[in-house]
C-alpha positions as CSV (number, residue, x, y, z in Angstrom):
1,M,-144.1,-10.1,-46.7
2,E,-140.1,-10.8,-48.1
3,R,-139.3,-14.3,-47.2
4,E,-135.9,-15.9,-46.0
5,R,-135.1,-19.1,-47.1
6,V,-133.9,-21.4,-45.0
7,V,-132.2,-24.5,-47.1
8,I,-132.2,-27.8,-45.0
9,K,-130.2,-31.2,-45.9
10,E,-132.1,-33.6,-44.1
11,S,-135.9,-34.2,-45.1
12,Y,-137.2,-31.7,-42.5
13,I,-136.2,-29.5,-39.5
14,T,-137.9,-29.1,-36.3
15,L,-140.0,-26.1,-35.7
16,S,-136.9,-25.6,-32.8
17,Q,-134.0,-26.0,-34.9
18,L,-135.2,-23.2,-37.2
19,L,-135.4,-21.1,-34.9
20,K,-131.9,-21.2,-33.8
21,A,-130.9,-21.6,-37.1
22,V,-132.3,-18.2,-37.9
23,D,-130.9,-16.9,-34.5
24,I,-134.4,-16.1,-32.8
25,I,-133.1,-18.4,-30.0
26,A,-129.6,-19.2,-28.4
27,T,-130.1,-22.5,-27.8
28,G,-132.8,-25.2,-28.4
29,G,-133.8,-24.9,-24.5
30,E,-135.1,-21.5,-25.2
31,A,-137.7,-22.5,-27.8
32,K,-140.4,-23.8,-25.3
33,W,-140.4,-20.2,-23.3
34,F,-140.1,-18.6,-26.5
35,L,-143.6,-20.4,-28.2
36,M,-145.4,-20.0,-25.1
37,E,-144.5,-16.3,-25.2
38,N,-144.5,-14.7,-28.7
39,D,-146.6,-16.1,-31.7
40,V,-145.2,-18.0,-34.4
41,F,-147.3,-19.1,-37.2
42,L,-146.7,-21.9,-39.3
43,N,-148.3,-21.6,-42.8
44,G,-151.0,-19.1,-41.3
45,E,-151.8,-21.7,-38.2
46,R,-150.4,-20.6,-34.9
47,E,-147.9,-23.2,-33.5
48,T,-146.7,-23.9,-30.2
49,R,-144.9,-27.2,-30.6
50,R,-141.2,-27.0,-30.7
51,G,-140.7,-30.6,-32.0
52,K,-143.2,-29.8,-34.9
53,K,-141.6,-31.0,-38.0
54,L,-140.9,-28.7,-40.8
55,Y,-141.0,-29.9,-44.6
56,P,-140.1,-28.1,-47.8
57,G,-142.3,-25.5,-48.9
58,D,-143.6,-25.2,-45.5
59,I,-143.6,-20.7,-44.4
60,I,-143.3,-19.5,-40.7
61,E,-143.8,-16.2,-39.9
62,V,-142.1,-14.8,-36.6
63,D,-142.5,-11.0,-35.3
64,G,-143.2,-9.8,-38.8
65,K,-140.6,-11.8,-40.7
66,G,-141.2,-14.7,-43.2
67,Y,-139.2,-18.0,-43.5
68,E,-139.4,-20.4,-46.1
69,V,-137.9,-24.2,-45.6
70,T,-136.5,-25.8,-48.9
71,D,-134.4,-28.5,-49.5
72,E,-132.6,-26.0,-52.7
73,D,-130.6,-23.3,-52.6
74,R,-132.2,-21.1,-55.4
């Protein structure tokens, strides 16, 4: 599966911030409901915590699409 790179400038990003950054949800408040109704995987494990911290190297899968958190733009 091809992954879209999500470049962060801080040391981490929360799962809800990532979902918003890649236009899966419109507001951070939607994250709770989205995570209850959809399968989201962090490094292969189901994740439901909207405040979960994601670090460079983490892989998120949502609806058959992959996203890789990175701290550099390659």
